[in-house]
C-alpha positions in Angstrom: -49.6 -41.2 -3.5 -51.2 -39.7 -7.3 -47.8 -37.4 -8.6 -49.0 -33.6 -8.8 -48.3 -32.2 -11.7 -47.1 -28.4 -12.4 -50.1 -27.0 -13.2 -52.2 -28.5 -10.7 -50.2 -28.2 -7.8 -51.2 -25.1 -6.6 -48.7 -23.7 -3.9 -45.6 -22.0 -3.7 -41.8 -23.0 -3.0 -41.2 -19.8 -1.2 -37.0 -20.6 -1.7 -37.6 -20.6 -5.4 -39.4 -17.2 -5.5 -37.2 -15.9 -2.8 -35.5 -12.4 -4.0 -32.1 -14.0 -3.1 -32.1 -14.7 -6.8 -29.2 -13.0 -7.7 -30.4 -10.2 -10.5 -27.9 -11.1 -12.9 -29.8 -13.8 -14.1 -32.5 -11.7 -15.0 -30.8 -10.5 -17.8 -31.1 -11.1 -21.2 -29.8 -10.8 -24.4 -30.2 -6.7 -24.8 -30.4 -4.3 -22.0 -34.3 -3.8 -22.4 -35.4 -7.3 -21.5 -36.0 -8.4 -17.8 -36.6 -12.2 -17.5 -37.8 -13.6 -13.8 -37.9 -17.7 -13.8 -38.0 -19.3 -10.6 -41.0 -21.4 -9.4 -44.5 -20.2 -8.7 -48.1 -22.0 -7.5 -45.9 -25.2 -8.0 -44.5 -24.7 -11.5 -41.5 -23.3 -13.3 -42.7 -20.1 -13.9 -41.6 -17.4 -16.2 -42.3 -13.6 -16.2 -41.0 -11.5 -19.4 -40.6 -7.9 -19.2 -39.5 -5.2 -21.8 -39.0 -2.0 -20.2 -35.9 1.2 -20.1 -35.6 1.3 -16.9 -34.2 -1.9 -15.7 -34.1 -1.4 -12.4 -38.1 0.0 -12.5 -38.7 -3.7 -14.3 -36.9 -5.2 -11.4 -38.6 -3.4 -8.0 -42.1 -4.1 -10.5 -41.3 -8.0 -10.3 -41.0 -7.9 -6.5 -44.2 -6.6 -6.4 -45.1 -9.7 -8.1 -43.8 -12.0 -6.5 -45.0 -10.6 -3.4 -48.5 -10.4 -4.7 -48.4 -14.1 -5.6 -47.2 -15.6 -2.3 -50.4 -13.1 -0.8 -52.8 -14.9 -3.1 -51.2 -18.2 -2.5 -52.1 -17.7 1.2 -56.2 -17.4 -0.2 -56.1 -20.2 -2.5 -53.6 -23.1 -1.6 -55.2 -26.5 -0.7 -51.7 -27.4 0.8 -51.5 -24.6 3.3 -53.5 -25.3 6.4 -54.3 -21.9 7.1 -55.1 -20.5 3.9 -58.4 -19.7 3.4 -60.1 -21.9 1.0 -58.8 -25.0 3.3 -60.3 -22.7 6.5 -63.3 -22.9 4.3 -63.1 -27.0 3.5 -62.5 -27.5 6.9 -65.7 -25.8 8.7 -68.1 -26.1 5.8 -68.1 -21.8 6.3 -66.1 -18.7 6.1 -67.1 -15.6 7.5 -65.7 -12.3 6.0 -63.9 -13.8 3.3 -61.0 -12.4 1.2 -62.9 -10.4 -2.1 -60.7 -12.1 -4.7 -61.7 -15.7 -3.0 -65.6 -14.0 -3.8 -65.0 -13.1 -7.1 -63.1 -16.5 -8.3 -66.5 -18.4 -7.3 -68.5 -16.0 -8.3 -67.3 -16.4 -12.0 -66.5 -20.4 -11.4 -70.4 -20.5 -10.7 -71.1 -19.0 -14.0 -68.9 -21.5 -15.6 -70.6 -24.3 -14.3 -74.1 -22.5 -15.0 -72.7 -22.3 -18.7 -71.4 -26.0 -18.9 -74.5 -27.0 -16.9 -72.3 -28.6 -13.8 -69.4 -29.9 -16.2 -66.8 -27.6 -14.6 -67.8 -27.7 -10.9 -64.8 -26.5 -8.0 -66.9 -28.9 -5.8 -65.0 -31.8 -7.1 -62.4 -32.5 -4.3 -64.3 -35.4 -2.6 -63.9 -37.0 -5.7 -60.2 -36.4 -5.8 -60.1 -37.7 -2.3 -61.8 -40.7 -3.0 -59.3 -41.9 -6.4 -56.5 -40.9 -4.1 -57.9 -43.1 -0.8 -58.3 -45.5 -3.6 -55.2 -45.7 -4.9 -53.1 -45.2 -2.1 -52.4 -48.6 -1.4 -50.2 -50.1 -4.7 -52.9 -49.1 -6.9 -55.5 -50.9 -5.2 -58.8 -49.7 -6.7 -60.9 -52.3 -4.9 -62.9 -50.1 -3.4 -63.1 -47.3 -6.0 -67.2 -47.6 -6.8 -68.2 -47.5 -3.2 -65.6 -44.2 -2.6 -66.7 -42.7 -5.5 -71.2 -43.0 -4.5 -70.1 -41.6 -1.4 -68.2 -38.2 -2.8 -70.6 -37.5 -5.8 -73.4 -37.1 -3.2 -71.3 -34.2 -1.9 -70.8 -32.6 -5.3 -72.8 -29.7 -6.4 -72.0 -26.2 -6.8 -75.3 -25.6 -6.2 -74.6 -26.1 -2.5 -72.2 -23.2 -2.2 -73.4 -20.0 -0.7 -71.3 -17.2 -1.8 -71.7 -13.8 -0.6 -69.4 -11.1 0.4 -69.9 -11.5 4.4 -69.6 -15.4 4.2 -69.3 -18.3 2.1 -71.0 -21.4 3.1 -71.7 -24.8 2.2 -75.2 -26.3 2.2 -73.6 -30.2 2.8 -71.4 -31.4 5.6 -68.2 -32.3 4.2 -68.5 -30.5 1.1 -65.1 -29.3 -0.5 -64.1 -27.1 -3.0 -60.5 -27.2 -4.7 -60.1 -24.2 -7.2 -57.1 -25.2 -8.7 -59.0 -25.2 -12.5 -59.0 -21.4 -12.5 -57.4 -19.7 -9.7 -54.1 -20.2 -11.4 -55.6 -18.4 -14.1 -56.8 -15.8 -11.9 -53.5 -14.9 -10.5 -52.1 -14.8 -13.9 -54.3 -12.2 -14.7 -53.7 -9.8 -11.4 -50.0 -10.1 -12.0 -50.7 -9.0 -15.9 -52.8 -6.0 -14.4 -50.4 -5.3 -12.3 -47.6 -4.3 -15.3 -49.9 -3.0 -17.1 -50.7 -0.4 -14.8 -47.6 0.2 -14.2 -47.0 0.3 -17.8 -45.4 -2.4 -19.2 -46.2 -2.7 -23.2 -44.7 -5.9 -23.6 -45.0 -9.0 -20.8 -45.5 -12.5 -21.4 -46.7 -14.1 -18.0 -46.2 -17.4 -17.6 -47.9 -18.9 -14.1 -48.9 -22.6 -15.6 -51.2 -20.4 -17.9 -50.0 -17.7 -20.0 -51.4 -13.7 -20.3 -49.9 -11.2 -22.6 -49.3 -7.4 -23.0 -48.6 -6.6 -26.6 -46.7 -8.9 -28.5 -42.8 -9.3 -28.2 -41.1 -6.1 -28.7 -39.3 -7.6 -32.0 -42.7 -6.6 -34.2 -44.1 -10.5 -33.3 -46.3 -12.0 -31.5 -45.3 -14.3 -28.4 -44.5 -17.6 -29.5 -45.8 -20.3 -27.0 -45.0 -24.3 -27.4 -47.6 -26.4 -27.4 -46.2 -30.0 -26.5 -49.6 -31.5 -25.7 -51.0 -30.4 -29.5 -50.6 -32.8 -32.5 -48.7 -30.7 -35.8 -49.0 -27.7 -33.8 -45.3 -26.4 -32.8 -46.7 -22.9 -31.2 -49.4 -21.0 -30.9 -49.1 -17.1 -30.6 -50.1 -14.7 -28.2 -50.8 -10.7 -28.3 -53.2 -9.1 -25.8 -54.4 -12.7 -25.2 -54.2 -15.5 -22.6 -54.1 -19.4 -22.9 -54.4 -22.3 -20.9 -54.0 -25.9 -21.3 -55.7 -29.0 -19.4 -55.4 -33.0 -20.5 -55.5 -35.8 -18.3 -51.4 -35.7 -18.4 -51.6 -33.6 -15.5 -52.2 -36.0 -12.0 -52.5 -39.4 -12.7 -53.5 -41.8 -10.4 -52.9 -44.6 -13.3 -52.8 -45.2 -16.9 -56.8 -44.8 -16.9 -57.4 -42.5 -14.3 -56.4 -38.6 -13.7 -57.6 -35.6 -11.7 -60.1 -34.8 -14.2 -63.4 -35.9 -13.5 -66.9 -35.9 -15.3 -69.3 -34.8 -12.4 -71.9 -37.1 -14.4 -70.0 -40.3 -14.0 -68.1 -39.3 -10.9 -64.8 -40.9 -12.3 -61.9 -39.4 -14.9 -63.2 -37.9 -17.7 -61.6 -39.3 -21.0 -63.0 -37.6 -23.8 -60.4 -36.3 -25.3 -56.5 -36.1 -24.0 -55.8 -32.4 -23.9 -57.1 -29.4 -25.6 -55.7 -25.6 -25.2 -58.1 -23.0 -25.0 -56.9 -18.9 -25.9 -59.2 -16.6 -24.5 -58.9 -12.7 -23.4 -58.0 -13.2 -20.2 -56.1 -16.5 -18.5 -59.0 -17.1 -16.0 -61.5 -17.8 -18.5 -59.3 -19.7 -20.6 -58.0 -21.7 -17.6 -61.9 -23.3 -16.9 -62.5 -23.3 -20.2 -59.7 -26.1 -20.5 -60.7 -28.2 -17.7 -64.6 -27.8 -18.8 -63.9 -29.1 -22.6 -62.0 -31.6 -21.1 -64.8 -33.2 -18.8 -67.4 -33.0 -21.8 -68.9 -35.3 -24.8 -67.5 -33.5 -27.7 -71.5 -33.1 -28.6 -71.4 -30.5 -25.3 -68.5 -29.2 -26.2 -69.6 -27.6 -29.6 -72.5 -25.2 -27.3 -70.4 -24.1 -25.4 -67.8 -23.0 -28.1 -71.5 -20.9 -29.2 -71.2 -19.4 -25.6 -68.3 -18.0 -25.9 -67.7 -17.7 -29.7 -64.2 -15.5 -29.6 -62.5 -18.0 -28.1 -60.0 -20.3 -30.3 -59.8 -24.5 -29.1 -57.2 -26.7 -29.7 -57.5 -30.5 -29.0 -55.8 -33.6 -29.2 
């Protein structure tokens, strides 16, 4: 079984998110900083807030944690009762949550602009590779599995509206692991902004920020996958990273698929995208990883305000 990465394993470790976490763990060096650290969306996560009212900050974090749990019930592939799991099982979902409609609509837009490089229907390709490598890394039947799975891959075969989401082809399946994490990060950021926080850094696998650090500087985010860059700066913007280092089947094959070939894309090792929001950064980071460089240049022209860092 392939190892699940910290940023792609979209599920919540409920015990780690539980509010039994002693609030003295939230204390930082001064009384105005409140930090929550734990596991969210299957990844080590951190929310850093600055506020004069420590109790208000703690209560706001509780609200954020509950919202993460609620959204996980929509987007998790690992919860058989989640909205996405039901859609994958039955091929149709009536009265879908508005959050799922929003994410799929945005995903469709990115798919159009990337000419299908970003495609949420690649889940059958993941299953094909997982099946091929389950037995001692044996890829003997991989080509056969890929050929069959590729027939199920096309974002154009999803019908999306407020009343119903359905697949045009039987046995299609989707994964939102390249976009939902960014969406949830943005939702949490918006909650805190609405509550009046001015200096916030959210890290739920992807990053988003409100303002900068309170000490009149930007947030400095370490970038271990990028060469010659120790950190990137955030201030009222977001960033996301993607690369084949995430979920690996073996040294060659990983979880990022080129829809044109049906197998792992190895154009670049890793990419980090800075954008106005985490959902856009998340989706584009995935897209840049699975596109040849000449096509990536065209995509950069569509989004001139983003920043791209590759290795």
